[in-house]
C-alpha positions as CSV (number, residue, x, y, z in Angstrom):
1,M,-9.2,31.2,-4.7
2,A,-9.6,27.6,-3.7
3,N,-8.3,25.5,-0.9
4,V,-7.4,21.9,-1.8
5,A,-6.9,19.7,1.3
6,V,-4.7,16.6,1.1
7,I,-5.4,14.2,4.1
8,G,-2.3,12.1,4.7
9,A,1.3,12.8,4.1
10,G,2.7,9.4,3.2
11,L,4.1,8.3,-0.1
12,G,0.8,9.2,-1.9
13,G,-0.3,12.2,0.1
14,L,3.0,14.2,0.0
15,S,3.7,13.6,-3.7
16,T,0.1,14.5,-4.5
17,A,0.4,17.7,-2.6
18,Y,3.6,18.5,-4.5
19,E,1.9,17.9,-7.8
20,L,-1.0,20.1,-6.8
21,R,1.4,22.9,-5.9
22,H,3.1,22.6,-9.2
23,L,-0.1,22.6,-11.2
24,L,-2.1,25.2,-9.4
25,P,-1.5,29.0,-9.5
26,K,-0.3,30.5,-6.2
27,E,-3.6,32.1,-5.4
28,H,-4.9,28.6,-4.6
29,T,-3.9,27.0,-1.3
30,V,-2.7,23.4,-0.9
31,T,-3.3,22.2,2.7
32,L,-1.5,19.1,3.9
33,I,-3.0,17.4,6.9
34,S,-1.3,14.6,8.9
35,D,-1.1,13.2,12.4
36,Q,2.5,12.2,11.7
37,P,5.3,14.8,12.1
38,K,7.5,13.0,9.6
39,F,7.2,11.6,6.1
40,T,8.3,7.9,6.2
41,F,9.4,5.9,3.2
42,V,7.5,2.8,4.2
43,P,9.2,0.3,1.8
44,G,12.4,1.0,3.6
45,L,11.1,-0.1,7.0
46,I,12.0,-3.8,6.4
47,R,15.7,-2.8,6.4
48,V,15.0,-0.7,9.6
49,A,13.4,-3.7,11.3
50,L,16.3,-6.0,10.4
51,D,18.9,-3.4,11.6
52,L,20.3,-2.7,8.2
53,D,19.5,1.0,8.0
54,P,18.6,3.6,10.7
55,L,15.0,4.9,10.7
56,E,16.4,8.4,10.2
57,H,17.4,7.5,6.6
58,M,13.7,6.8,5.8
59,Q,12.2,10.0,7.3
60,L,11.9,13.7,6.5
61,D,10.3,16.5,8.7
62,L,6.9,17.5,7.3
63,D,6.7,21.0,8.8
64,R,10.1,21.9,7.3
65,L,9.1,20.5,3.9
66,S,5.8,22.3,3.9
67,Q,7.4,25.6,4.6
68,K,10.0,25.0,2.0
69,H,7.6,24.1,-0.8
70,G,4.6,26.3,-0.2
71,L,2.2,24.0,1.5
72,N,-0.2,24.9,4.3
73,W,0.8,22.4,7.0
74,V,-1.8,21.2,9.6
75,S,-0.5,18.8,12.2
76,G,-3.1,16.6,13.8
77,K,-5.5,13.6,13.4
78,V,-8.6,14.1,11.3
79,T,-11.5,13.2,13.6
80,A,-14.5,14.1,11.4
81,M,-15.4,15.2,7.8
82,D,-18.6,16.8,6.5
83,P,-18.7,16.3,2.7
84,E,-21.9,18.5,2.4
85,A,-20.4,21.4,4.3
86,K,-16.9,20.7,2.9
87,T,-15.2,20.8,6.3
88,I,-12.6,18.7,7.9
89,T,-12.2,18.6,11.7
90,V,-8.8,18.0,13.1
91,E,-8.2,17.0,16.8
92,G,-8.5,20.0,19.0
93,D,-11.6,21.1,17.2
94,Q,-9.8,22.8,14.4
95,V,-12.1,23.1,11.4
96,I,-10.7,23.4,7.9
97,H,-12.9,24.4,5.0
98,Y,-12.0,23.0,1.6
99,D,-13.1,23.3,-2.0
100,Y,-11.6,19.9,-3.0
101,A,-10.2,17.2,-0.8
102,A,-7.8,14.4,-1.7
103,I,-7.9,11.5,0.8
104,A,-4.6,9.7,1.0
105,T,-4.8,8.3,4.6
106,G,-3.6,4.8,3.9
107,A,-5.2,2.3,6.2
108,S,-5.5,1.3,9.8
109,M,-4.2,-2.2,10.8
110,A,-6.9,-4.7,11.7
111,F,-4.8,-6.7,14.3
112,D,-7.9,-7.4,16.3
113,L,-9.2,-9.8,13.7
114,V,-6.7,-12.5,14.8
115,P,-6.3,-13.1,18.5
116,G,-2.7,-12.5,19.6
117,L,-1.8,-10.6,16.4
118,G,0.2,-7.4,16.4
119,P,2.9,-5.6,18.6
120,H,0.3,-3.9,20.9
121,G,-0.8,-6.6,23.3
122,G,-0.1,-9.4,20.8
123,Y,2.9,-11.6,20.0
124,T,3.9,-10.6,16.5
125,Q,5.9,-7.8,14.9
126,S,5.0,-5.5,12.0
127,V,6.8,-3.3,9.5
128,C,3.7,-1.2,8.5
129,T,4.7,1.9,10.4
130,A,7.8,3.5,11.7
131,P,7.1,2.7,15.4
132,H,6.3,-0.9,14.5
133,A,9.6,-1.2,12.6
134,A,11.5,0.2,15.5
135,E,9.9,-2.2,17.9
136,A,10.5,-5.1,15.4
137,R,14.2,-4.1,15.3
138,T,14.5,-4.5,19.1
139,A,12.9,-7.9,18.9
140,W,15.1,-9.0,16.0
141,L,18.3,-8.0,17.9
142,D,17.1,-10.0,20.8
143,L,16.5,-13.0,18.5
144,L,20.1,-12.8,17.2
145,E,21.3,-13.2,20.8
146,N,18.7,-15.9,21.7
147,P,18.0,-18.1,18.7
148,G,14.6,-19.7,18.1
149,P,12.0,-20.5,15.4
150,I,10.9,-17.7,13.0
151,V,7.5,-17.4,11.4
152,V,6.7,-14.8,8.7
153,G,3.5,-14.4,6.8
154,A,0.2,-12.6,6.4
155,A,-3.2,-12.8,8.1
156,P,-6.4,-13.6,6.2
157,G,-7.6,-10.6,4.2
158,A,-4.1,-9.1,3.8
159,G,-3.5,-7.6,0.4
160,C,0.2,-6.6,0.4
161,F,2.4,-9.7,0.4
162,G,5.7,-8.3,-0.9
163,P,6.9,-7.1,2.5
164,A,6.5,-10.7,3.9
165,Y,8.6,-12.2,1.2
166,E,11.2,-9.5,1.5
167,F,11.3,-9.9,5.3
168,V,11.7,-13.7,5.3
169,M,14.3,-13.7,2.5
170,M,16.3,-10.9,4.0
171,A,16.2,-12.4,7.5
172,E,17.5,-15.7,6.1
173,W,20.2,-14.0,4.2
174,I,21.4,-12.0,7.3
175,L,21.5,-15.2,9.3
176,R,23.6,-16.9,6.6
177,Q,25.9,-13.9,6.5
178,K,26.4,-14.2,10.3
179,G,27.1,-17.9,10.0
180,I,24.2,-18.8,12.4
181,R,21.5,-19.9,9.9
182,D,21.5,-23.5,11.2
183,Q,20.2,-22.3,14.6
184,Y,16.9,-21.1,13.2
185,D,13.9,-22.8,11.7
186,I,12.0,-20.5,9.3
187,T,8.4,-20.9,8.2
188,M,6.3,-18.7,6.0
189,V,2.5,-18.9,6.3
190,T,0.3,-17.1,3.7
191,P,-3.3,-17.0,2.6
192,E,-2.2,-16.8,-1.0
193,P,-3.4,-19.8,-3.1
194,Y,0.2,-20.4,-4.1
195,V,3.7,-19.1,-3.4
196,G,4.4,-16.0,-5.4
197,H,0.8,-15.1,-6.1
198,L,1.3,-11.7,-4.2
199,G,-2.4,-10.9,-4.6
200,V,-2.0,-10.8,-8.4
201,S,-2.6,-14.1,-10.3
202,G,-1.1,-15.1,-13.6
203,V,2.2,-13.2,-13.4
204,K,4.6,-15.1,-15.7
205,N,7.4,-16.8,-13.8
206,A,6.4,-15.3,-10.4
207,R,5.4,-18.7,-8.9
208,E,8.4,-20.6,-10.2
209,L,11.0,-18.1,-9.3
210,T,9.7,-17.3,-5.9
211,A,9.1,-21.0,-4.9
212,A,12.5,-22.0,-6.2
213,L,14.3,-19.3,-4.1
214,L,12.4,-20.2,-1.0
215,E,13.2,-23.9,-1.4
216,K,16.9,-23.0,-2.0
217,R,17.0,-20.9,1.2
218,G,15.5,-23.8,3.2
219,I,12.4,-21.8,4.1
220,R,9.3,-23.9,4.8
221,V,6.2,-22.4,3.1
222,I,2.5,-23.1,4.0
223,P,0.3,-21.4,1.4
224,D,-3.5,-21.3,1.2
225,M,-3.6,-21.2,4.9
226,E,-5.5,-19.1,7.5
227,I,-3.9,-18.0,10.7
228,K,-6.5,-18.5,13.5
229,A,-4.5,-17.2,16.5
230,V,-1.0,-16.4,17.7
231,E,0.2,-17.5,21.1
232,P,3.4,-16.5,22.9
233,D,5.3,-19.5,21.5
234,A,3.2,-20.6,18.5
235,V,1.2,-19.6,15.5
236,V,-2.0,-21.5,15.3
237,L,-3.4,-22.5,11.9
238,E,-6.9,-23.3,10.8
239,D,-6.1,-27.0,10.5
240,G,-5.1,-27.1,14.2
241,R,-1.3,-27.1,13.6
242,R,0.8,-25.0,16.0
243,I,3.9,-23.6,14.4
244,P,6.6,-22.9,17.0
245,Q,7.7,-19.3,17.1
246,K,10.1,-17.1,19.1
247,F,9.9,-14.3,16.6
248,S,7.0,-13.6,14.2
249,M,6.3,-10.9,11.6
250,I,2.8,-11.2,10.4
251,L,1.2,-8.7,8.0
252,P,-2.4,-7.8,9.1
253,S,-5.5,-7.1,7.1
254,F,-6.4,-3.4,6.6
255,R,-9.3,-1.2,7.3
256,G,-10.0,2.4,6.2
257,A,-9.3,5.3,8.6
258,K,-11.8,5.7,11.4
259,F,-13.2,9.0,10.3
260,I,-14.0,7.5,6.8
261,Q,-16.0,4.8,8.5
262,E,-18.1,7.4,10.4
263,V,-19.2,9.5,7.4
264,P,-22.3,7.9,5.8
265,G,-21.7,7.1,2.2
266,L,-18.0,8.1,2.1
267,G,-16.6,4.5,2.4
268,D,-17.7,0.9,2.4
269,A,-18.3,-1.2,5.5
270,K,-14.5,-1.5,6.0
271,G,-13.8,2.2,5.4
272,F,-12.4,2.0,1.9
273,I,-13.5,4.7,-0.5
274,P,-15.2,3.9,-3.8
275,V,-14.1,6.1,-6.7
276,L,-15.0,6.6,-10.4
277,P,-12.3,5.9,-12.9
278,N,-11.0,9.4,-12.6
279,H,-10.7,8.8,-8.8
280,R,-13.5,11.1,-7.9
281,H,-16.0,10.0,-5.3
282,P,-19.3,9.0,-7.0
283,Q,-21.5,10.7,-4.3
284,F,-19.4,13.7,-3.2
285,P,-17.9,15.4,-6.3
286,S,-15.5,17.6,-4.2
287,I,-13.7,14.5,-2.8
288,F,-11.0,12.4,-4.6
289,A,-9.1,9.5,-3.1
290,L,-5.9,7.6,-3.8
291,G,-3.7,4.8,-2.5
292,V,-4.5,2.2,0.1
293,S,-7.6,4.2,1.1
294,V,-9.3,3.4,-2.3
295,K,-11.6,0.5,-2.7
296,L,-10.4,-1.9,-5.4
297,A,-11.9,-5.3,-5.9
298,Q,-9.9,-8.5,-5.8
299,P,-10.9,-10.4,-8.9
300,D,-9.6,-13.8,-7.8
301,Q,-11.9,-16.1,-5.9
302,T,-9.5,-17.6,-3.3
303,R,-10.3,-20.1,-0.6
304,V,-8.8,-17.9,2.1
305,P,-9.7,-14.2,1.6
306,I,-7.0,-11.9,0.2
307,G,-7.0,-8.3,-0.9
308,L,-5.6,-6.6,-4.0
309,P,-2.2,-5.0,-3.6
310,K,-1.8,-1.3,-4.0
311,S,1.9,-0.7,-4.7
312,G,3.6,2.6,-4.1
313,Q,3.9,3.1,-7.8
314,M,0.2,2.5,-8.2
315,T,-0.4,5.1,-5.4
316,E,1.8,7.6,-7.2
317,A,-0.2,7.1,-10.4
318,M,-3.5,7.6,-8.5
319,G,-2.1,10.8,-7.0
320,L,-0.9,12.1,-10.3
321,A,-4.4,11.6,-11.7
322,V,-6.1,13.2,-8.7
323,A,-3.8,16.3,-8.9
324,H,-4.3,16.6,-12.6
325,N,-8.1,16.3,-12.5
326,I,-8.5,18.8,-9.6
327,A,-6.3,21.2,-11.6
328,V,-8.6,20.7,-14.6
329,E,-11.7,21.3,-12.4
330,L,-10.2,24.6,-11.2
331,G,-9.4,25.8,-14.7
332,A,-5.6,25.6,-14.2
333,L,-5.3,23.0,-17.0
334,D,-7.1,22.7,-20.3
335,R,-6.5,19.1,-20.9
336,P,-8.5,15.8,-20.8
337,L,-9.1,14.2,-17.4
338,Q,-6.7,11.4,-16.5
339,I,-7.1,7.8,-15.4
340,P,-4.4,5.9,-13.5
341,T,-3.5,2.8,-15.5
342,L,-2.9,0.8,-12.3
343,D,0.2,-0.8,-13.8
344,A,2.2,-2.3,-10.9
345,L,5.9,-2.7,-10.6
346,C,7.4,-4.2,-7.4
347,F,11.2,-4.5,-6.7
348,A,11.5,-7.2,-4.0
349,E,14.9,-7.2,-2.3
350,F,16.0,-10.7,-1.1
351,G,19.6,-10.0,0.1
352,D,22.0,-11.2,-2.5
353,T,19.3,-11.3,-5.2
354,G,15.8,-10.0,-5.8
355,I,12.8,-10.4,-8.0
356,A,11.0,-7.7,-10.0
357,Y,7.3,-8.4,-10.3
358,I,5.4,-6.5,-13.1
359,A,1.7,-6.6,-13.7
360,A,0.5,-4.0,-16.2
361,P,-2.2,-3.4,-15.3
362,V,-2.7,-5.1,-12.0
363,L,-6.4,-5.8,-12.9
364,P,-6.6,-7.8,-16.1
365,D,-8.9,-6.9,-18.9
366,P,-12.4,-8.1,-17.8
367,E,-13.2,-9.4,-21.3
368,T,-9.9,-11.1,-22.3
369,G,-8.5,-11.8,-18.8
370,K,-5.1,-10.6,-20.1
371,R,-2.6,-7.8,-19.3
372,H,-0.3,-5.8,-21.5
373,H,2.7,-7.0,-19.6
374,S,2.9,-9.6,-16.9
375,Y,6.2,-11.2,-15.8
376,A,8.8,-11.6,-13.1
377,V,12.6,-11.5,-13.4
378,Q,15.3,-12.3,-10.9
379,G,18.8,-10.9,-10.4
380,R,21.1,-9.0,-8.2
381,W,20.3,-5.9,-10.2
382,V,16.9,-5.8,-8.5
383,T,18.5,-5.1,-5.1
384,W,20.5,-2.3,-6.7
385,A,17.5,-0.9,-8.4
386,K,15.5,-0.8,-5.2
387,A,18.3,0.9,-3.3
388,A,18.7,3.5,-6.1
389,F,14.9,4.1,-6.1
390,E,14.9,4.6,-2.4
391,K,17.5,7.3,-2.6
392,Y,15.9,8.9,-5.6
393,F,12.5,9.0,-3.9
394,M,13.9,10.6,-0.8
395,V,15.5,13.3,-2.9
396,K,12.2,13.9,-4.7
397,M,10.4,14.4,-1.4
398,E,13.2,16.7,-0.2
399,T,13.2,18.8,-3.3
400,G,9.4,19.0,-3.7
401,T,9.3,17.0,-6.9
402,G,6.2,14.9,-7.7
403,V,6.6,12.4,-10.5
404,P,8.7,14.1,-13.2
405,W,8.5,13.3,-16.9
406,F,11.8,11.4,-17.0
407,E,10.6,9.0,-14.3
408,R,7.5,8.2,-16.3
409,L,9.6,7.8,-19.5
410,G,12.0,5.4,-17.7
411,L,9.2,3.2,-16.4
412,K,7.7,3.0,-19.9
413,M,11.0,2.3,-21.7
414,L,12.5,-0.2,-19.2
415,F,9.5,-2.1,-18.0
416,G,6.6,-1.3,-20.3
417,V,4.8,0.4,-17.3
418,S,2.8,3.6,-17.8
419,L,1.1,5.7,-15.1
420,L,-1.7,7.6,-16.7
421,K,-4.0,7.7,-19.7
422,D,-6.6,10.1,-21.0
423,F,-10.2,9.7,-19.9
424,P,-12.2,9.9,-23.2
425,K,-15.3,11.9,-22.7
426,P,-17.6,9.6,-24.7
427,E,-16.7,6.8,-22.4
428,M,-17.5,8.7,-19.1
429,K,-21.1,7.6,-18.8
430,E,-20.3,4.0,-19.8
431,L,-17.5,3.7,-17.3
432,A,-19.5,5.3,-14.5
433,N,-22.4,3.0,-15.2
434,S,-20.1,0.0,-15.2
435,W,-18.7,1.1,-11.8
436,F,-22.1,1.5,-10.3
437,S,-23.2,-1.9,-11.5
438,H,-20.1,-3.5,-10.0
439,C,-20.7,-1.7,-6.7
440,E,-24.3,-2.9,-6.6
441,L,-23.1,-6.5,-7.0
442,E,-20.6,-6.1,-4.2
443,T,-23.1,-4.5,-1.9
444,K,-25.6,-7.4,-2.4
445,A,-22.8,-9.9,-1.8
446,E,-21.8,-8.2,1.4
447,S,-25.4,-8.0,2.7
448,T,-25.9,-11.7,2.1
449,G,-22.6,-12.7,3.4
450,D,-21.7,-14.3,0.1
451,S,-18.2,-15.8,0.4
452,G,-17.7,-15.0,-3.3
453,S,-17.7,-11.2,-2.7
454,T,-14.8,-9.5,-4.3
455,T,-14.6,-6.7,-1.8
456,S,-10.9,-5.7,-1.3
457,I,-9.7,-5.8,2.3
458,A,-6.4,-4.1,1.6
């Protein structure tokens, strides 16, 4: 009998735990560890911050879900991990022994990298966590009563830009709906090299559609720009400009969880976990990783550093592969190992319209520089699709469903997006050697301070 520990109970962690429970015989234990009492559908937090939906609509109680679906629930923050002894220490000195561990911790917010950034001692709002969204909602409601300039954007090193575009477009739409749009100047500041890049270059129509919509909405955009500091009444840019602000929502750069940074060899300098193509750790074979906690290189050489986005759909695919591969290891499945394709699909809601961004896969072929599918499409249907997916996902988490076959089929038929592919055994050594060579180059670049390093920050 084995104990498989899943650290983190967000979009990736909870769905991975469910997949493991479905794939493994009952004599195996699936332990779910999280310092959060509730599962939160993070993509819905923008609507919470803008007072369009209550936070309760985006959350489910993890203790109840674990009891309902046969998971061993452990509440608490992971403070230490010993990959050699295969132990996890949870606050209060509770020690959990595991046979396999799947790390799905997401990331911690690096607000400290920009003076004045963040809701804790800073002057900006965030939609990265449930408490942040609740605090942003209070500030937003105050702004509606006391108009002033709005600044939305991302700090240097950020890798997930979709929420910034959604927030600025949704905020503008709400102000128009209320008939008070003329009382607010709105500026977007982003480290992306151009509008609509979103951390993924070369997506057909993404630049044109996004830029045209921002211009139509009267939103001033400053791309390829580093935010140096935030003051109570202004956002300070690298060129010395001070953009007036009464309300700002700035996405931060990310780091890995603290305990990852403290385990030698587990993560890189920023706490992100290297993985082989099957998402197993190259040094510790009992550890797998998925989601934002994984180290993925940003292939673009941009003037201002940016990370590579890891969408919720990419995270689900990683979790599927991890659960499948652990089940193969434990003899519960007699099938080839799986690799996540890293195809990315993002529904961005902009009020009365939206844009779907598709990059399949998010990392282009290293030889040809091309993807199987890469395009953006705009329409009101995008907002309906995102709303439907939110309800569908919450039902999945309530019912203990991971990623069912019909969801995978729908993604493939409608958008050309697939989640997994077989890991051919003859390619195992070649892929592993390729990964190690890539890591050696990254390590050398980091040690020399080479600005061309492709290390992902998000």
